[in-house]
KEKE-3310 file (N, C-alpha, C; in steps of 0.2 Angstrom, whole numbers, plus 5000, padded with zeros to 4 digits):
npx = (4934:4950:4957:4970:4970:4961:4968:4979:4973:4967:4979:4985:4975:4977:4990:4987:4979:4988:4997:4989:4987:5000:5002:4992:4994:5008:5006:5001:5008:5012:5000:4996:5005:5000:4988:4993:4996:4986:4980:4981:4992:4986:4973:4973:4975:4964:4954:4956:4953:4940:4933:4936:4929:4916:4914:4915:4905:4891:4893:4895:4884:4880:4891:4894:4885:4891:4900:4905:4903:4914:4925:4925:4935:4947:4944:4943:4956:4963:4957:4962:4976:4980:4973:4970:4981:4992:4988:4990:5003:5010:5006:5011:5025:5028:5027:5040:5049:5053:5040:5043:5052:5044:5037:5047:5051:5039:5040:5046:5037:5034:5045:5045:5033:5037:5046:5039:5030:5039:5043:5032:5022:5026:5031:5041:5058:5071:5089:5092:5081:5083:5095:5090:5081:5090:5098:5088:5084:5096:5098:5087:5091:5103:5098:5089:5099:5105:5096:5086:5096:5100:5103:5096:5083:5077:5078:5070:5057:5057:5057:5044:5037:5043:5037:5024:5024:5028:5016:5007:5012:5011:4997:4994:4999:4990:4978:4980:4982:4970:4959:4957:4947:4938:4934:4942:4935:4925:4934:4940:4929:4922:4932:4935:4924:4926:4936:4932:4920:4925:4934:4926:4919:4929:4933:4922:4920:4932:4931:4940:4943:4931:4931:4942:4940:4929:4935:4946:4949:4958:4960:4951:4957:4967:4958:4952:4962:4964:4952:4953:4964:4958:4946:4950:4963:4960:4947:4944:4956:4958:4948:4953:4965:4961:4954:4964:4973:4965:4964:4977:4991:4998:5011:5013:5006:5013:5023:5020:5026:5039:5038:5031:5039:5046:5037:5033:5045:5047:5036:5041:5053:5047:5040:5050:5058:5072:5084:5097:5112:5117:5106:5100:5107:5105:5092:5091:5097:5087:5077:5083:5084:5071:5067:5075:5071:5058:5061:5057:5058:5063:5051)
npy = (5087:5081:5064:5064:5074:5069:5057:5063:5070:5060:5053:5063:5062:5050:5051:5061:5053:5044:5053:5057:5045:5042:5054:5052:5038:5040:5049:5043:5038:5049:5053:5042:5044:5057:5052:5044:5053:5055:5043:5025:5013:5001:5006:5015:5007:4999:5008:5013:5002:4999:5011:5012:5000:5004:5014:5006:4997:5000:4995:4981:4972:4972:4967:4955:4945:4940:4931:4914:4901:4893:4902:4910:4908:4913:4926:4929:4927:4936:4948:4947:4946:4955:4967:4968:4965:4974:4988:4988:4984:4994:5005:5002:5001:5014:5020:5021:5021:5034:5042:5043:5033:5022:5023:5021:5008:5002:5001:4990:4980:4976:4969:4958:4953:4947:4937:4929:4924:4916:4907:4900:4900:4896:4905:4910:4916:4928:4930:4943:4947:4940:4945:4958:4956:4952:4964:4974:4969:4969:4983:4987:4981:4988:5001:5000:4998:5009:5019:5031:5031:5018:5002:4987:4988:4998:4992:4981:4987:4993:4981:4977:4986:4981:4968:4971:4975:4963:4956:4963:4959:4945:4945:4950:4940:4930:4935:4936:4923:4916:4925:4932:4934:4943:4960:4975:4982:4973:4963:4971:4976:4964:4958:4967:4965:4954:4958:4971:4971:4964:4974:4985:4979:4978:4991:4996:4988:4991:5005:5016:5025:5033:5039:5047:5056:5062:5069:5076:5089:5091:5078:5076:5081:5072:5061:5065:5065:5051:5047:5053:5046:5033:5034:5041:5035:5022:5018:5027:5028:5014:5013:5022:5016:5003:5007:5014:5003:4996:5005:5008:4999:4986:4989:5002:5007:5003:5012:5020:5014:5018:5031:5034:5034:5046:5055:5052:5055:5068:5073:5069:5076:5089:5088:5089:5077:5067:5067:5060:5060:5047:5039:5041:5034:5021:5020:5022:5011:5001:5005:5003:4989:4985:4989:4981:4968:4968:4969:4965:4952:4958:4960)
npz = (4835:4831:4828:4832:4842:4851:4855:4861:4871:4879:4883:4891:4901:4906:4912:4921:4930:4934:4941:4951:4958:4963:4971:4981:4986:4989:4999:5010:5021:5028:5033:5041:5051:5056:5061:5071:5081:5090:5092:5097:5089:5085:5085:5075:5064:5064:5063:5050:5042:5046:5042:5028:5025:5028:5018:5006:5008:5002:4990:4991:4992:4979:4972:4979:4975:4964:4967:4969:4981:4983:4980:4991:5001:4996:4994:5008:5012:5004:5010:5023:5022:5012:5015:5028:5038:5033:5037:5051:5053:5046:5054:5067:5064:5061:5073:5077:5066:5053:5043:5029:5027:5029:5017:5007:5010:5007:4993:4990:4987:4973:4971:4980:4975:4963:4969:4977:4968:4959:4969:4974:4964:4952:4942:4929:4928:4925:4924:4927:4934:4946:4951:4953:4964:4974:4974:4978:4991:4998:4998:5006:5018:5020:5021:5033:5042:5045:5046:5056:5066:5067:5074:5083:5088:5080:5068:5069:5069:5057:5049:5051:5042:5030:5031:5029:5015:5010:5013:5004:4992:4992:4992:4979:4971:4975:4971:4957:4954:4958:4958:4947:4938:4942:4945:4951:4961:4965:4971:4981:4989:4993:5000:5010:5018:5026:5035:5039:5047:5059:5063:5066:5076:5086:5088:5094:5105:5112:5114:5116:5106:5105:5117:5117:5106:5112:5123:5119:5109:5099:5094:5084:5072:5069:5067:5056:5046:5046:5040:5028:5023:5023:5014:5002:5000:4999:4994:4983:4976:4972:4963:4953:4950:4945:4934:4926:4924:4915:4905:4900:4903:4914:4915:4913:4924:4934:4936:4947:4958:4958:4959:4971:4983:4981:4984:4997:5003:5001:5009:5021:5023:5023:5035:5044:5046:5049:5036:5027:5016:5014:5015:5003:4994:4998:4995:4982:4978:4982:4973:4961:4961:4962:4949:4941:4945:4939:4926:4909:4896:4880:4868)
capx = (4941:4953:4959:4976:4969:4958:4973:4983:4969:4967:4985:4985:4971:4981:4996:4984:4977:4994:4999:4984:4989:5007:5001:4988:4998:5014:5005:4998:5012:5012:4993:4997:5009:4996:4983:4996:4997:4980:4977:4986:4993:4980:4967:4974:4974:4957:4950:4958:4950:4933:4931:4936:4923:4909:4913:4914:4899:4886:4895:4895:4878:4880:4896:4894:4881:4895:4905:4903:4905:4921:4930:4925:4941:4952:4942:4945:4964:4964:4955:4967:4983:4981:4970:4970:4988:4997:4987:4992:5010:5013:5005:5016:5031:5029:5028:5047:5053:5050:5035:5045:5055:5039:5035:5052:5051:5033:5042:5048:5031:5034:5051:5042:5028:5041:5050:5034:5028:5044:5044:5026:5017:5029:5032:5048:5061:5078:5095:5092:5076:5086:5099:5086:5079:5096:5100:5083:5084:5102:5097:5083:5095:5107:5094:5087:5105:5108:5090:5085:5102:5102:5101:5091:5076:5074:5078:5064:5051:5058:5055:5037:5035:5044:5032:5018:5026:5027:5008:5004:5015:5007:4990:4994:4999:4984:4973:4982:4981:4963:4953:4959:4941:4935:4937:4945:4929:4923:4939:4941:4923:4921:4938:4934:4918:4929:4940:4929:4916:4929:4937:4921:4918:4935:4933:4916:4922:4937:4928:4944:4942:4926:4933:4948:4936:4925:4938:4952:4947:4964:4960:4947:4961:4970:4953:4950:4968:4963:4946:4956:4968:4954:4942:4954:4968:4958:4941:4945:4962:4957:4944:4957:4970:4958:4953:4971:4976:4961:4965:4984:4994:5001:5018:5012:5003:5018:5027:5018:5030:5045:5037:5028:5044:5048:5031:5034:5051:5045:5032:5045:5057:5043:5039:5057:5061:5079:5086:5104:5114:5118:5099:5098:5111:5102:5085:5092:5098:5081:5073:5086:5083:5064:5067:5078:5066:5052:5063:5054:5062:5060:5047)
capy = (5086:5076:5058:5065:5078:5064:5053:5067:5072:5053:5052:5067:5060:5044:5054:5064:5048:5041:5058:5057:5039:5044:5058:5049:5033:5042:5053:5038:5037:5055:5053:5037:5048:5061:5048:5041:5058:5055:5036:5020:5010:4997:5010:5018:5001:4997:5014:5013:4996:5000:5017:5009:4995:5007:5017:5001:4993:5000:4991:4974:4967:4971:4962:4948:4940:4937:4926:4907:4899:4890:4907:4915:4907:4917:4933:4930:4927:4943:4953:4947:4947:4961:4973:4967:4965:4980:4994:4987:4983:5001:5009:5000:5002:5021:5023:5021:5024:5040:5041:5042:5027:5017:5024:5018:5001:4999:5000:4983:4976:4972:4964:4952:4949:4942:4932:4924:4921:4911:4902:4897:4900:4894:4911:4910:4923:4929:4932:4950:4948:4937:4950:4964:4954:4952:4971:4977:4967:4972:4990:4988:4980:4994:5007:4999:4997:5016:5024:5032:5029:5011:4998:4982:4991:5002:4987:4977:4991:4994:4975:4977:4989:4976:4963:4974:4975:4956:4955:4966:4955:4939:4946:4951:4933:4926:4938:4935:4916:4914:4930:4936:4935:4948:4967:4977:4984:4967:4960:4975:4977:4958:4956:4971:4962:4949:4962:4977:4969:4963:4980:4989:4976:4979:4998:4997:4985:4995:5012:5022:5031:5038:5043:5052:5061:5066:5073:5079:5092:5090:5071:5076:5082:5065:5057:5067:5062:5044:5047:5054:5040:5027:5035:5043:5031:5015:5017:5031:5026:5008:5014:5025:5011:4998:5011:5015:4997:4994:5010:5008:4993:4985:4992:5010:5009:5001:5018:5022:5011:5022:5038:5035:5035:5053:5059:5051:5058:5076:5074:5068:5082:5095:5087:5089:5071:5067:5063:5061:5058:5040:5036:5041:5029:5014:5021:5021:5003:4998:5006:4999:4982:4984:4990:4975:4963:4969:4969:4959:4951:4962:4956)
capz = (4837:4827:4831:4836:4848:4855:4858:4865:4877:4882:4886:4896:4906:4909:4916:4927:4934:4937:4946:4957:4962:4966:4976:4986:4990:4992:5005:5015:5027:5033:5036:5046:5056:5059:5065:5077:5086:5095:5093:5097:5082:5083:5083:5068:5059:5064:5060:5043:5039:5047:5038:5021:5024:5027:5012:5001:5009:4998:4984:4993:4990:4971:4970:4982:4971:4958:4970:4971:4988:4982:4979:4996:5005:4993:4996:5015:5012:5001:5015:5029:5020:5008:5018:5036:5041:5032:5041:5058:5052:5045:5060:5073:5062:5061:5080:5078:5060:5050:5038:5022:5027:5028:5010:5003:5011:5003:4986:4989:4985:4967:4971:4984:4971:4959:4973:4979:4961:4957:4974:4975:4959:4946:4938:4926:4929:4921:4929:4929:4939:4952:4953:4956:4971:4978:4975:4982:4998:5001:4999:5011:5024:5021:5024:5040:5047:5046:5047:5063:5071:5067:5080:5082:5089:5074:5063:5070:5067:5050:5046:5051:5036:5025:5031:5026:5008:5009:5013:4998:4987:4993:4990:4972:4968:4976:4966:4950:4953:4960:4958:4941:4934:4946:4944:4957:4965:4968:4975:4987:4993:4997:5004:5016:5022:5031:5040:5041:5053:5065:5065:5069:5083:5090:5090:5098:5111:5115:5116:5118:5101:5106:5123:5115:5102:5116:5128:5116:5102:5094:5091:5078:5067:5068:5064:5049:5042:5045:5036:5021:5021:5021:5009:4996:4999:4997:4989:4977:4973:4969:4957:4948:4948:4941:4927:4923:4921:4909:4899:4898:4904:4920:4915:4914:4930:4939:4937:4953:4962:4958:4961:4977:4988:4981:4987:5004:5006:5001:5015:5027:5024:5025:5042:5048:5048:5047:5030:5026:5010:5014:5014:4996:4991:4999:4992:4974:4977:4982:4967:4955:4962:4960:4942:4938:4946:4935:4919:4905:4890:4875:4863)
cpx = (4944:4955:4966:4975:4965:4963:4977:4979:4968:4973:4987:4981:4974:4987:4993:4982:4983:4997:4995:4986:4995:5006:4997:4991:5004:5013:5002:5001:5012:5005:4993:5000:5005:4991:4986:4997:4992:4978:4983:4987:4988:4974:4967:4973:4967:4952:4950:4954:4942:4930:4930:4930:4917:4908:4912:4908:4893:4887:4894:4890:4878:4885:4897:4890:4885:4899:4902:4906:4912:4926:4930:4932:4946:4950:4944:4953:4966:4963:4960:4974:4984:4979:4970:4976:4992:4995:4990:5000:5013:5012:5010:5023:5033:5028:5036:5051:5049:5045:5038:5049:5050:5037:5040:5052:5045:5035:5045:5043:5032:5040:5048:5037:5031:5043:5045:5031:5032:5044:5038:5021:5020:5030:5040:5051:5068:5083:5095:5087:5079:5090:5096:5083:5084:5098:5095:5083:5091:5102:5092:5087:5099:5104:5092:5093:5107:5102:5089:5090:5104:5100:5096:5084:5073:5074:5072:5058:5051:5055:5048:5034:5037:5039:5026:5018:5025:5020:5005:5006:5011:5000:4989:4995:4993:4978:4974:4980:4974:4957:4954:4952:4937:4938:4939:4940:4926:4927:4939:4935:4921:4926:4937:4928:4921:4933:4937:4924:4920:4932:4932:4919:4923:4935:4927:4917:4927:4935:4933:4944:4937:4927:4938:4944:4932:4929:4944:4950:4952:4963:4956:4951:4964:4964:4952:4956:4966:4957:4949:4960:4963:4949:4946:4959:4966:4952:4942:4951:4962:4953:4948:4962:4967:4956:4959:4974:4972:4963:4972:4987:4996:5008:5018:5010:5008:5023:5026:5023:5037:5044:5034:5033:5046:5043:5032:5040:5050:5041:5036:5049:5053:5041:5045:5059:5068:5081:5093:5106:5114:5111:5098:5101:5108:5095:5086:5094:5092:5077:5076:5085:5076:5063:5070:5074:5060:5054:5060:5059:5059:5056:5049)
cpy = (5080:5070:5059:5069:5073:5060:5057:5069:5066:5052:5056:5065:5054:5046:5057:5059:5045:5046:5058:5051:5040:5048:5055:5043:5035:5046:5049:5038:5043:5056:5048:5041:5053:5058:5046:5047:5058:5048:5031:5017:5005:5000:5013:5013:4999:5002:5014:5008:4997:5006:5015:5004:4999:5011:5012:4997:4993:4996:4983:4970:4966:4966:4956:4943:4937:4932:4919:4906:4896:4896:4911:4914:4912:4924:4934:4931:4934:4949:4953:4949:4953:4968:4973:4968:4972:4986:4994:4987:4990:5005:5008:5002:5010:5024:5024:5024:5030:5038:5039:5036:5021:5017:5021:5011:4998:4998:4994:4978:4972:4967:4957:4949:4944:4936:4927:4920:4915:4905:4897:4896:4898:4899:4910:4917:4922:4931:4939:4951:4945:4942:4956:4962:4955:4960:4975:4975:4969:4980:4991:4986:4985:5000:5006:4999:5004:5021:5025:5030:5022:5007:4992:4984:4994:4997:4983:4981:4992:4987:4974:4980:4984:4970:4965:4974:4968:4954:4957:4961:4948:4939:4947:4944:4929:4929:4936:4927:4913:4918:4934:4938:4940:4955:4969:4979:4978:4964:4964:4975:4970:4956:4961:4969:4958:4953:4968:4976:4968:4969:4984:4986:4978:4986:5000:4994:4989:5001:5017:5027:5036:5042:5048:5057:5065:5071:5077:5082:5091:5083:5071:5077:5076:5061:5059:5065:5055:5043:5048:5048:5034:5028:5036:5037:5024:5015:5021:5029:5019:5009:5017:5020:5006:5001:5012:5009:4995:4998:5009:5001:4993:4989:4999:5011:5007:5007:5021:5020:5015:5029:5039:5037:5043:5057:5058:5054:5066:5077:5074:5074:5088:5094:5087:5082:5071:5063:5065:5058:5050:5036:5036:5036:5022:5014:5019:5014:4999:4998:5003:4992:4980:4984:4983:4969:4962:4969:4963:4958:4955:4957:4956)
cpz = (4833:4831:4835:4842:4853:4859:4863:4872:4882:4886:4892:4902:4910:4914:4922:4932:4938:4943:4952:4961:4966:4972:4982:4990:4993:4999:5011:5021:5031:5036:5041:5052:5060:5063:5071:5083:5091:5096:5093:5090:5080:5082:5077:5063:5059:5061:5052:5039:5040:5042:5030:5020:5023:5021:5006:5002:5005:4991:4985:4991:4982:4969:4973:4979:4965:4961:4972:4978:4988:4982:4986:5001:5002:4994:5004:5015:5009:5006:5021:5027:5017:5011:5025:5039:5040:5036:5048:5058:5051:5051:5066:5071:5063:5068:5081:5072:5057:5044:5031:5022:5026:5020:5006:5004:5008:4996:4985:4987:4978:4967:4975:4979:4966:4963:4975:4973:4959:4962:4974:4969:4952:4940:4935:4927:4925:4926:4931:4935:4946:4955:4956:4963:4976:4980:4979:4989:5001:5002:5005:5018:5026:5024:5031:5044:5049:5048:5055:5068:5071:5073:5079:5083:5083:5068:5063:5068:5060:5046:5046:5044:5030:5025:5028:5018:5006:5008:5006:4992:4987:4990:4982:4969:4969:4971:4959:4949:4953:4959:4952:4937:4936:4945:4951:4963:4969:4973:4982:4991:4997:5001:5011:5020:5027:5036:5043:5047:5059:5067:5068:5076:5088:5093:5095:5105:5115:5118:5117:5112:5102:5112:5121:5111:5107:5121:5125:5109:5097:5091:5085:5072:5064:5065:5057:5044:5041:5040:5029:5019:5019:5015:5002:4995:4997:4992:4983:4973:4969:4963:4951:4945:4944:4934:4923:4920:4915:4903:4896:4898:4912:4921:4916:4921:4936:4940:4944:4958:4963:4960:4968:4983:4988:4985:4995:5007:5006:5008:5021:5029:5026:5032:5047:5050:5045:5040:5028:5019:5009:5013:5007:4992:4992:4995:4985:4973:4977:4976:4961:4955:4960:4952:4938:4939:4942:4927:4915:4899:4884:4870:4856)
residu = (UNK:UNK:UNK:UNK:UNK:UNK:UNK:UNK:UNK:UNK:UNK:UNK:UNK:UNK:UNK:UNK:UNK:UNK:UNK:UNK:UNK:UNK:UNK:UNK:UNK:UNK:UNK:UNK:UNK:UNK:UNK:UNK:UNK:UNK:UNK:UNK:UNK:UNK:UNK:UNK:UNK:UNK:UNK:UNK:UNK:UNK:UNK:UNK:UNK:UNK:UNK:UNK:UNK:UNK:UNK:UNK:UNK:UNK:UNK:UNK:UNK:UNK:UNK:UNK:UNK:UNK:UNK:UNK:UNK:UNK:UNK:UNK:UNK:UNK:UNK:UNK:UNK:UNK:UNK:UNK:UNK:UNK:UNK:UNK:UNK:UNK:UNK:UNK:UNK:UNK:UNK:UNK:UNK:UNK:UNK:UNK:UNK:UNK:UNK:UNK:UNK:UNK:UNK:UNK:UNK:UNK:UNK:UNK:UNK:UNK:UNK:UNK:UNK:UNK:UNK:UNK:UNK:UNK:UNK:UNK:UNK:UNK:UNK:UNK:UNK:UNK:UNK:UNK:UNK:UNK:UNK:UNK:UNK:UNK:UNK:UNK:UNK:UNK:UNK:UNK:UNK:UNK:UNK:UNK:UNK:UNK:UNK:UNK:UNK:UNK:UNK:UNK:UNK:UNK:UNK:UNK:UNK:UNK:UNK:UNK:UNK:UNK:UNK:UNK:UNK:UNK:UNK:UNK:UNK:UNK:UNK:UNK:UNK:UNK:UNK:UNK:UNK:UNK:UNK:UNK:UNK:UNK:UNK:UNK:UNK:UNK:UNK:UNK:UNK:UNK:UNK:UNK:UNK:UNK:UNK:UNK:UNK:UNK:UNK:UNK:UNK:UNK:UNK:UNK:UNK:UNK:UNK:UNK:UNK:UNK:UNK:UNK:UNK:UNK:UNK:UNK:UNK:UNK:UNK:UNK:UNK:UNK:UNK:UNK:UNK:UNK:UNK:UNK:UNK:UNK:UNK:UNK:UNK:UNK:UNK:UNK:UNK:UNK:UNK:UNK:UNK:UNK:UNK:UNK:UNK:UNK:UNK:UNK:UNK:UNK:UNK:UNK:UNK:UNK:UNK:UNK:UNK:UNK:UNK:UNK:UNK:UNK:UNK:UNK:UNK:UNK:UNK:UNK:UNK:UNK:UNK:UNK:UNK:UNK:UNK:UNK:UNK:UNK:UNK:UNK:UNK:UNK:UNK:UNK:UNK:UNK:UNK:UNK:UNK:UNK:UNK:UNK:UNK:UNK:UNK:UNK:UNK:UNK:UNK)
# end
């Protein structure tokens, strides 16, 4: 095989990995919706965390020995902010807003990442980045004002999805600032240690999930969707994401942000969720804002 053929094959593999990430993460919100058909929002959130923790726990002891005691606080923060709160926020939000709407609002994460970096971590920015933040937030407000019939009630639940994106953004800045020397598997497995055990304790103490599974055969379908969300959407996707960043660049991998909403919208329409043209205008405004917020100065 020639060098050209090798490069071509490697590039194709990179695009395949990107497509898998887009499909997996873009499908997360319809899987949450399916889980909510049989379980309460808090149960869906706790199950997602607990199952992910159980999948990652075999890696824990190998990676835990790399951690100094001084760094444990930052792993705790990464666990609570980046992996603990969002599953509950998205689950509660999707009891009212459509699944694709949650997927679109999740695309605000890079925008918030920049905003928090500028405000708290001294990251320098350009005028087009500031304009992107303003544009993206205006698009989110506009979308929430018309989605699901509008109204303060729907706006509030939509803001929970926005809060989840804010959590992801805060976590990214924490990791970049304090945990950048660790690989993604170490960060994920150790962070889940702090939230996975409490999630398991909650589920066992509550006991309702076991009761529902024992008495409602249809609940097993919802449970399987949550398992897929936890295993594929967290463990497998994180491995692919980490590999892709190392093989290509953060810029290439960030393409996921712009394509994820497309997948979530397709799933929503397929599930007969209401989608009107005015939504598309606000969604394009959000994505344009995210693009401008991440625009870098040419080298």
